[in-house]
N, C-alpha and C positions, 0 to 999 in steps of 0.2 A: 240818234236814237237815245232817249232818256230811259234809264231803268230805275226802278223804285229803290229808295234808300233803305227800306225796311222789309221785314218778312211779313207779308200780309196774311192774316189769319181770319177767315170768315167763319161765322157761327151759323150753321144751317140747322134749322129746326126739323126734327123728324116728324112723321105723320102724327104720332101721339101728342107731341108738344104743340104742333099746329092746331090740333083739335082742342087742346087745353087752352091755348091762347084765344081761340074763337069763343069758348065758353066764358072765359074771363071778360072778354070784350062785351059779351051779352049781359053777364051778371052785373057788371059795374058800369055799364053804358060808357065804355071806353072806345076810342078809335082802335082798330085792330093792330095798327103799327105799334101803339103803346103797349098793348097786351102782349105782343110778340117780344118786345124788349123786356118786359117783366119776366116772361118765361125764360128768356135767354139768361137773365141774371139770377135764375134759381128761385124766383118768386112765383110759385105755381099754384099753391092752394088758396082758397078764398080767404082763409085766416091770415096768411102771410101777405096777400095783396092788400087786404084791408088795413093791416098794420103798417105796411109800406106807404100807402097813399094817405091814410087818415089817422095813423097812430098818434096818441097824445100821452100826457103824463100818466094816465091810468095804465099804460102799457109798460112803464118802467119797472125794473126789478127791485125787489126788496133789498135795501143796502146791507141788511144783516146776512144776506147770502154770501157776502164777501168774508173770507176767512179773517179772523181777528178783529172784525169790525166791532164786535161787542167789547173786546178788551180795549180798543182804542177809544171808543166812546166813554167807557167807564173811567179811564184815566183822565180824559179831558174834563169830564164832569167833576171829577175829584178836584182838579185844578181850579175849576170855576167855583166850587163850593168853598175851597180853602184860600181863594184869591191868590193862588200861585201864579207867578209870571210865566207866560207861554211865549215861545218864539216860533213864528212860522219861518221855516227854512226852505227857500225855493230855488229854482234853477233860473238861469239868466236868459233863456229863450222865451218865445211867445207862450209856449205851453206852461212853463214854470211861472212866468209873470201872471198869466191868467189864473193859474192855480192859487198863487199867493193872494190874488185879488178876491177870489171866491171865499177863502178862509178869512180874509180881512173883514169882509162884510158879515160873514157868519159869526165870527167872534165878537164883532161890534154889536150885533143884534143880541148876543148872549151876555153882553156886559163883561166880557173877559178882560183880564189884565194881560195885555199882549203887545207885541210888536212884530216886525218882520225883518228878515235878513236874507239878502241874496249875495253870494260870493262874487267878487270881481273876477271877470273872465281872465284878464291878463295876469293879475298878481296872485290869485288863489286857485284858478282853474275850476273844473267841474266838481260838483258834489260837496258832501260834508268834508271839512278838514279840521285838524286838531286845533289849529289856532283859533278858528271860529268857535269851536266848542269851549275853549278856554275863556274866550271873550264872553260867551253866554254865561258861563259860571260866574265870572266877575260881575256881570250885570244882574245877577240874582235870578237868572232863568232857571226854573226847575223842570220845565218840560219843553222839549223841542218837537214840533210836528213838521216833518218833511213833506214837501209836495213836489212831485215830478222828479224825485231823486231819493237816494238813500238805500236802495235795494242792494247795492254792491259795497256799501260802506261798513262792512263788518268790523274792521279794525278801528275805525273812527267811533263807531257806536260803542264798542267795548271800552274805549277811552272815556266816552261820556259817562258810561256806567261807573267807571272808577272815580270820576269827579262827582258822582251823585246827581247827574242830570239824566232824567228819563227821556227816552226817544220813542215817538210813534212814527212809523214810516208809512207814507202813502206814495205809491209809485206805480208805473206801468211798464218799466223796462224789463228786459229778460232777467229773471232771478239767477243768481249763482247757485252752485250745488249746495253750498253752506250758507244759510240765511243769516242775516245779522241778528244778534241777541238783543232785540228791542222789546219794549213793552207790547207792541203790536206791529205786525208787518202786513199791511193791507195792499194787496196787489193781485188782480185777477189772474195773472199769468203763473202764479204758483201752482205746482202740480196738485197739491192737496186742496186747492181752492175750487169749490163747486159752482162759482158764479157763472151763470149761463153765457155771458158775453165777455170775451177776452180782449176786445178791441178798444176799450176805453183809453182815452188820452190821460195824461197826468191830471189834467183839469177835470176829467170825467170822474176819476177816483176821488179827487178832492170834493167834487159835487156830491158824490154818494155819501161821503163823511158828513158834509153839511146837511144832507137830507136826514141822516140818522140823528144828528145832534139837535136839529130843529123840530124833528117829528113831523115834517111835512116836506113836500117837494118845493124848493124855493125857485119858482119859475123866473123871478126877477134876476136870478144869477145866470140864466142860460145864455145871455149875450157873451159872457166871458167864457162859458163852456164852448160856445160856437167858435170863438176866436182861437182858443188853444187847440181845439180838435182839428179844425181846418188847417191852421198854420203848422201843426205837427204832422200833417198828412195822414191822419187816422181814417180808417174805412167808414164811409158815410152810409152805414146800414145799421139795423137793429136800434139799440139805444142812442147811438151817436146821431142817427138820422133824426130821431125825435127831438133830441136836445138842440141840434144845430138848426133844425127847421123852426123850433120855437124861439131860439135865440135871435134868428134873423127877423122874425115877426116882431119881436120886442124892440130890436134896434130900429126898425122902420118907423116906430112910433115917434122917434125923435126925443125920447125922454132920457137918453144917455149922452151926457155932454161930451164925454171922451170920444165916442164914436161920431157924434156930430162934427166935432172939431177935426178929426182925422179926415172925414169925408170932405170937409171944406178945403183943407190944404191939398188933398189928393185930387180934388176936382170931380167928384161924382155925387149924385143925388142920393142922400141917405134913405129916402123913401123907396128907392129902387135897388137897394143893396142885395147882393146874392153872395154865394160862397166864393165866387171868383174875386170879388172885391176884398174879401178877407185874405185870400191866398196871395193876391198880387198887389194890394194897396195897403191894407191895414197891417197884416202880419209883418211885412218887411220894415215898416216904420217902427213897430213895437220892438222888433228884433234889433234895430239899429242902435238902440240905447245900450244894450248889453254887449254889442259887437265893438263899439268904439269908445264908450264911456262907462256908464253903470246902469244896470237894468232897473235900479230903483226909480230912475226917471220915468220908466214906462209904467211901473206900478202907480207912481204918483199921478200920472195922467189918468189911468183907468179908474182911480178912486176919486178923481176931481169932480165936483158937482157944480162948480161955478163956470159958466159958459166962457167968460173972458179969460180966466186962468187956464181953462182947458185948451182954448185956442192958442194961447202963448206956449203951452207945453207941447201941443201937437206941432206947432211951427218949429220948435226946437228939434223934435224928432224927425221932422221932414228934412231939415237941414242936415242932420246927422245921416239920414238915409242917402241923400245926394252925395255926401262925402264918402259914404260907404261904397257907393257905386263906382266912384273914381278909383278908390283903392282896389276894388275887385278887378276892374279893367286892367290896372297896372300889373297886379299879381298874375292875372291870367296870361298876359303877354310874356312875362318872365317864365312862368311855368311851362307854357307852350314851347318856348325856346329850349328849355331844359329837356323836355320830353323828346323833341325832334333830335336833339344831340344824342340822347340815349338810343333812340331808334337807329340813327345813322351808325353809331358805334357798334351796335349789335350786328348790323348788316355787314359792316366792314370786317368784323371778326367771324363772319359766317355763322352767327348764332341767331336764334329766333328772338324777337323783341320780348321784353318782360311781359308776363301775363297780367300784371297789375301796373298801374301808373302810380309810382311812389316817388314823390318829389319833396325836397326840403330846401329851405333857405333861411339864413339868419335874418331876423328882422321882419319876416312876413307876419302880418297882423293875424294873430290866432283867432280873432273875432270874426273874420270873414273867410277863413280857409274852407269852411264847409260849403259856402257858395261857390268858391273856386272849384272844389271837387265836383260839385254838381254840373258846372259848366263844362268841365273837361270830360265828364262822363257823357254828356250830350254830344260832344264833339267827336269822341273816339270810341264810345261804347265799350269801355273796359272798367273794371273796378278801379277806383281812384282813392289814394290817400295822400293828403297834403299836410306837411308839417311846417310849423313855424318854430324856429330854434332860438332860444335865448342866448344872447352873446356872452353873458357872464357864466351861466351854469352849464351851457351846452345841452340843456334839456329840451327835448322836442315834444311839442304838443300837436297832435294830429287830428284830422277830421276825415272820415271816409264815407264814400257813397258806392253802392254796388249795383250789379246787374242781375237779371234773372239767372238763377243757377249757382250763385256764389253768395252763401250766407255769411255775412261779415262777422256776426257774433260767434258762429262756429269757427270761422277761419282764425279769428283773433284768439279764441280759446286754445287752438292748436299751437299758437305762438306765444302763449302767456309768459313763458320763461324769458322772452325778450322784452316784455312790457312791464312798466311800473304800475300802470292802471289802464283799464279799458272798460267799455260798457256800450250798450246800444241795442240795435235791432239787426235783423237780417239785411236790411237795405241801407242803414246808416249807423255810424258808430263814431266814438271818440276814444282817444288813447293818449298816453304819454310814455316816453322812454328817453334814454340817452342817445345822442347823435351816433355814438359808436355802434349802436344796435341796428341802425337803419338798413345797412347793407344786408345783414343776415335776415332781417325781417322781409325785405324785398325779395330775396332769393327764395325764402320758404313760402311766402304767399304766392309768388309767381308760379312755383312748381305746383302748389295746390290748385291754383286757378286752371292750369292746363290739364290737371288730372280730373277735376270734377265738373268743369263747364263743358257741355257737349258742343259739338261743331255748330249745331243749329242755334244754340244759345248765345253764340258770339255775334249773331245778327239781331238787332233790335226787332222786337215783334210789335206789329201794329194790329190790334184786335179790331176787326170790322164788325159792327153790329147789324148793318143792313146794306143790301145791295139794291140800289135804286136806279130808276130811269129819270131823266131830267124832268119829265112831266110830273113826277111824284114830289118834286122839291117845290113846295108852296109855302106861303106864309102860314096857312092853316096847319101844315105838317109841323112847322117849327113851334107854333103855339101849342100843339098837342104834346110835343116833347117836354114842354115846361111842366107838365103834370108830374114828371119824374124828379124835379128839383127838390132839394139842393144837390148839385152835382159835385163830385170830388172823388177822392180815393175810394175805390170799391163801388162807386156808382158814377162813372164818368159820363159826360155829355155824349149822347149817341154819336158814334163815328160811322159815317156812311161812305160807301163806294159808289161812284157814278161812272157808268161806262157808256159806250156808244155815243160819244160826243166829240166835237171838233173845236179847235181854237178859232174864235172869231177875231179877237184882237189880243195883243200881248205887249206889255211894256214894263220897264223897271221903274219903281217909284221910291221916294224917300230921299233924304238929303244926300246920301251916298249911293243911291240907286241899289240898295241892298234888299229891297222887297219887290215882290212880283204882283202885277195886276193883270188878271185874265178875264176875258169874256168868252164863255164857251156856249155852244149851241148844238141842238140836234135837228136843226132847221125850223122846227115848230116852236121851240122854247129856248130861253137864254138864262144864263146864271153868271153873276159876278163872283170872282174868286180872288181872295187876297192871300198871298203867300209870304209870310214874314220870314226873312232870311233866305228867300229863294230868288233874289234879284239876278243872280248869275244865270238863271234859267231863261231869262228874256232873250239871250242870244242863241239859245239852243232850240227855241220853239218858233215855229212859223205859223202863219195863218193857214187854216184848214188841216193842220196836223190832227190826227186822230189820237185822243188821249183817254186815259182812265185816271180819275182823281179820288183821293181819300181825304176826308176832313170832317169838320164839325160845323153844323149850320148855325147861323145867327141872322138877325134882322138888321139890315143897314138902313138907318133913317136919315134922310137928307132932304131939306126943304119940304118938310111935312109929307114926304113920300117914303113909304116902306117897301124895301125889296129884299128878297132872300139873298143871302151871301154865304159862301163856303170859306171857312178858314182852312187853307191848304195844309195838310200834314204829309202828303206824299203824292207823287205823280209819275206816270210812265207813259211814253208814247207807244202806240200800237202799230204793228204793220198794217198797211192800208187794208180796210175791211172788205174791199171789193174783190170778188172772186174771179171775175172776167173783165179784162180791160175793154172798155167800150170802143167800138169802131167809129170811124169818121161818119159812117151812115147813121149810127145811133145819135151822135151829136147833132147831125143835120135834122133828123126827125123831131127831136125835142126842141131844137131852136125854132124850126118852122112853126111848130104848134104854139109855142109861147108868143111868137110874133103875131100869129093870127088871132090868138085870144086876147093879147095885150096885157091881161092880168089873170093870175090864177091864185085862188085862196090857198094858203099853206096847208090847211087841213085836207085839201083835195089833191095835193101834189103827188103823193105816192100812188094813190089809186089811178089817177088819170095818166101820169107819165109812165108808170110801170106797165100798165096795160097797153099803152100805145107802143112802147119800145121793146117790151119783152124782157126788160132788165129788172134786177132786184133793187130795193130802195137804196142800198148803199151805193150802187153804180149810178143811179139817177142823181143822188145827192152829190156825188163826185162831179158829174157833168154840170150841175147847177153851180157848184162852187167855182169851177173853171170859168163858166160864163160870167159869174159875178166878178171874178178877178180881171177878166178881159173887158169888163164894163158893158157886156151885152144885156145884162139884166140888173135890176135893183131889188133888194129885199127890204120889205117893211116888217113890222111886227106881225102882220096878218097875211101878207101876200107876196107873190113874186110879180114884178112889173117889167115888161119888155121896154128896153131903151129904144127910143125912136131914132132911126138912122145912126146906129153906133159906128164908130171908126172900125175899119177893117183890121183884123189881127189874126195871125196864124195861131192855131191851137198850141203849137210848140213854143209860142212866146209866153205862155202861162207857166209860172214857176211850179204850180201844183201839178199841171199836166206833165211837165218834164220829170218831176220828182217821182210821181206814181208810175209813169211809163218806164223810167229807169229801173224801179224796183221790180217791175214785171219782167224786164229783160234779164236782170240779174238772176231772177228766180228760175230762168230757163237754162242757165249755165250749169 
């Protein structure tokens, strides 16, 4: 018996919502299934539906609604007029790199005297630092404009003020209680900021600054907004949806050599790019520069306009990404061993295991520990903090990922006396401290986790959008779902539950047999299922097992043939659905009828055989599956065909017959 890995949560529309979905379908000439998904996602009015499906730059908000935008623009324009040197100060991740690129093109268009600076992840760490500010002063910089960083740099900005270097902050991270004393602090998450949309990425805030400076919406920069927004896992609704959708359309034109080059080394067609390509192909390669060497390599690629040079730079990042993958795999193995040791120790001492996974090691590459944290979270579904410790200073730099119910930013705030620096969101954060503080940090965070995370929240939740029958899963349905693109955070690809199906074939695939390939059927219809990481289930599933599956639909194209395919996200076997175990007489009646007819169309099976035998469809389907296993019949895509002169075989020689018979016998005990 296979039980589900996750907590399945289905969204059921009430009568009023169903009526609203019907009206939306009629008003916008949409398939009803798409209209239902829109209503599920809170998009219920005609205005919101229109904006979601067809919103363009005219729907974007006035950048001056952002608090301090007027001050920031005024200071930058002063620098432009007086030819003062401006330095863009970015972060080393894909959002920071994209933000830097947006202002690079903006300042270039404005004829500014500027350069850009991104701190080295290993030697400088996250955010503004005093050494970088001193360097800016030495280089004659009079204005620093931060992108995707700066909101927590109160001390560093005070130091810049002492040196006579002005700072304009643009950021999207959670603001501290005391804001930095900068010329302008532009961040939609500030309490006093009335900006209507709080979900902008760092690059989104930089784009709004660019819009204000240029006096128009610079659509040519939306590819970089799309990159940073998707890579930083920002919600793809409201302005983000408009910007990402436009950015993808621009990238598809092939006019951006950086994206063309990455697509070539990653092996996908640039004209078919979607948000998933950014999340799983482009973003990791852009991030690889800052993780292993220096993020300025990524900026250099994004601003490159020569095709040959862009390909050379993209190839370098591709090699770094492969190296990064090897390093991550090695650290995950080491971290997993450390965690198992902690669990065993707690068990031996009669204690509960820590409420958070907090692990550290000298020499772990701090550029990849965030990825390690994400992988361990997927494996154990606990808040995770991974620290790399410097061998000389014993300072620990950490990266954290969290689960529903445990707000990392809040949690770290309660432990700020143990930290030198921290920042981030509810789901992801970074921090630094001395190794001597880690034990106390683990103890305090673990206690907090057990206090505030409910029993239910310790189990990962799988939100199901639609419950479907196999007959509903068609190429047309999948194409209808595409109306909701781009998919991502806040607007995931529809997740469906399919029930009333049985396993037709099962096998493990992949070099290490770690993936699962299923063919499922409801007798009339079939569906291919691919389960990445589910290879061990191949030995747990048998042909004719009744299952329910949850996953996301895609189109599998092979040899110019398109077929629906489900990417498996969870599965459970069901107790056999038959309510009454068929007698040998039932088997005989159905067998004799099939032999007499020689062939029965599948779409007539239930009516004909149910009427003849007095059984329900589930019992009839069971009998047919037993006959097929014993090679009494063959099934085609459209019919059941009697085997001429089959070999004699007892019903008890059928594995399915014995299995179901045994389950009925056990149910009587």
